[in-house]
C-alpha positions in Angstrom: 4.9 -4.3 -35.1 8.4 -5.7 -34.8 9.8 -2.5 -33.4 7.4 -2.3 -30.4 9.3 -4.5 -28.1 12.4 -2.3 -28.7 10.4 0.8 -28.3 9.2 -0.4 -24.9 12.5 -1.6 -23.7 14.0 1.8 -24.6 11.3 3.7 -23.1 11.6 1.9 -19.8 15.4 2.4 -19.7 15.1 6.2 -20.7 12.9 6.7 -17.6 16.0 5.5 -15.5 18.9 7.0 -17.6 18.0 8.5 -20.9 21.5 9.7 -21.8 22.8 6.1 -21.4 20.1 4.9 -23.9 21.1 7.6 -26.4 24.6 6.8 -26.0 24.4 3.0 -26.2 22.0 3.0 -29.3 24.3 5.7 -31.0 27.4 3.4 -30.3 25.6 0.3 -31.5 24.4 2.0 -34.7 27.7 3.6 -35.4 29.8 0.4 -35.0 27.2 -1.5 -37.2 25.8 -3.9 -34.5 22.3 -3.1 -35.6 20.5 -1.5 -38.5 17.5 -0.4 -36.2 19.1 2.8 -35.0 18.5 6.0 -37.0 21.4 8.1 -38.3 20.3 11.1 -36.2 21.3 9.1 -33.0 24.8 8.1 -34.5 25.9 11.5 -35.1 29.1 12.7 -33.4 27.7 15.6 -31.6 24.8 13.6 -30.2 27.3 11.1 -29.0 29.5 13.6 -27.3 26.7 15.3 -25.6 25.1 12.2 -24.5 28.4 11.0 -23.1 29.0 14.3 -21.2 25.6 14.1 -19.6 25.7 10.7 -18.8 28.9 11.3 -16.8 27.2 14.2 -15.0 24.3 11.9 -14.2 26.7 9.2 -13.1 28.2 11.6 -10.5 25.0 13.3 -9.4 23.1 10.0 -9.1 25.2 8.8 -6.3 25.0 11.7 -4.2 22.1 11.6 -1.4 19.5 14.2 -2.1 21.4 15.5 -5.0 20.0 12.5 -6.8 16.5 13.6 -5.9 17.1 17.2 -7.1 18.5 15.7 -10.4 15.4 13.5 -10.6 13.1 16.4 -10.3 14.8 18.3 -13.1 14.4 15.2 -15.3 10.8 14.5 -14.6 10.0 16.1 -18.0 13.3 15.4 -19.9 13.3 11.5 -19.5 9.8 11.0 -20.8 10.5 13.5 -23.7 13.7 11.5 -24.4 11.6 8.1 -24.3 9.2 9.6 -26.8 11.8 10.8 -29.2 13.9 7.8 -29.2 10.8 5.5 -29.7 9.7 7.8 -32.6 13.0 7.6 -34.1 13.2 3.9 -33.8 9.7 3.5 -35.3 10.7 5.9 -38.2 13.7 3.8 -39.0 11.9 0.6 -39.0 8.7 1.5 -40.5 6.4 -1.1 -38.9 5.0 1.1 -36.3 3.6 4.9 -36.7 5.9 7.2 -35.2 3.2 8.8 -33.0 2.1 5.6 -31.4 5.8 4.7 -30.7 6.4 7.9 -29.1 3.4 7.6 -26.9 4.6 4.1 -25.8 8.1 5.2 -25.2 7.1 8.4 -23.4 4.5 6.9 -21.1 6.8 4.0 -20.2 9.7 6.3 -19.5 7.3 8.4 -17.3 6.4 5.2 -15.3 9.9 4.1 -14.8 10.9 7.6 -13.8 8.4 7.8 -11.0 9.7 4.4 -9.9 13.3 5.7 -9.9 12.7 9.0 -8.3 10.3 7.4 -5.7 12.7 4.7 -4.6 15.7 7.2 -4.3 13.5 9.5 -2.0 12.8 6.5 0.1 16.6 5.6 0.1 17.5 8.9 1.1 15.8 8.5 4.5 18.8 6.0 5.5 21.7 7.9 7.1 24.3 6.2 5.0 25.3 7.0 1.5 26.4 3.5 0.5 23.0 2.4 -0.5 22.6 5.3 -2.9 25.8 4.3 -4.7 24.9 0.8 -4.8 21.4 1.4 -6.2 22.8 3.9 -8.9 25.3 1.2 -10.0 22.7 -1.3 -10.3 20.6 0.9 -12.3 23.3 1.8 -14.7 24.4 -1.8 -15.2 20.7 -2.8 -15.7 20.1 -0.5 -18.3 23.3 -1.2 -20.2 22.5 -4.9 -20.0 18.8 -4.7 -20.9 19.4 -2.3 -23.8 22.1 -4.4 -25.3 19.9 -7.4 -24.9 17.2 -5.7 -26.6 19.2 -5.0 -29.6 19.6 -8.8 -30.2 16.5 -10.1 -28.6 14.0 -7.4 -28.4 10.9 -9.5 -27.2 12.8 -11.1 -24.4 14.2 -7.8 -23.2 10.6 -6.2 -23.4 9.5 -9.0 -21.1 12.2 -8.3 -18.7 11.7 -4.7 -18.7 7.9 -5.2 -18.3 8.4 -7.3 -15.1 11.0 -4.9 -13.8 8.6 -2.0 -14.3 5.8 -3.8 -12.5 7.9 -4.9 -9.6 9.2 -1.5 -9.4 5.7 0.0 -9.1 4.8 -2.6 -6.5 7.9 -1.9 -4.4 7.2 1.9 -4.6 3.6 1.5 -3.4 5.0 -0.9 -0.5 7.8 2.0 0.3 5.2 4.7 0.3 3.1 2.8 2.7 5.9 2.0 5.1 7.0 5.7 5.1 3.5 6.9 5.7 3.2 4.5 8.7 6.6 5.6 10.0 5.7 9.3 9.9 2.2 8.7 11.5 3.8 6.7 14.5 6.4 9.3 14.9 3.8 12.1 15.2 1.8 9.9 17.6 4.8 9.5 19.8 5.6 13.1 19.8 1.9 13.9 20.8 2.2 11.4 23.5 5.4 12.9 24.8 3.9 16.2 24.8 0.8 15.1 26.7 2.9 13.2 29.2 4.9 16.0 30.1 3.5 17.9 33.3 2.8 21.4 32.9 4.5 23.8 35.3 2.1 25.4 37.7 1.8 29.2 38.1 3.6 30.4 41.0 1.6 32.3 43.6 3.4 35.4 44.7 4.0 35.7 48.5 2.0 38.5 50.3 4.1 41.4 51.0 5.8 41.8 54.4 4.6 44.9 56.2 6.7 44.3 59.2 3.6 43.4 61.6 3.4 40.1 63.4 0.4 38.0 63.2 -0.8 35.5 65.7 
């Protein structure tokens, strides 16, 4: 079970930026920093493809509303990437069945993806774009730091990833409740304004003037 913490951490990171995970593991394996990375992730074509897609995500992830569209597209891609990376790591290590590793990596990636996508939807309600850029940079740096840390200290890195996952889920629930209350108050104020607006009375037409005088 020694590879399980690495699988869990890679799954959490894949839910945030799957291409960065593949690129980092591939570079670490190709440079000889670790022998836990399978040969399939160290191939040149895999590294080039992961690098190009990582650059595309680095741009799209910092543009308001474009990031949410990108997240919607990757609702399937990120969990699959987490499952595949987990299965490959288990196959390389041999201490954990590949199917179990794929389930751990995929489910963890799905949860962290929901946290990322939900948080971005909440951030997009702000009128300025700087929060998107800051959050995207924090996610990229966090993924790079924790994946690198996991290569050398997998158990400690898995503990950090687990804490961040639980904290992210709690923040997501909190934001969902705040946004729901905001829309409820807004609809109530709109209804109050509608009821407070006086309705125009229908105009009664004046009787026709037949030229006669009435006393």
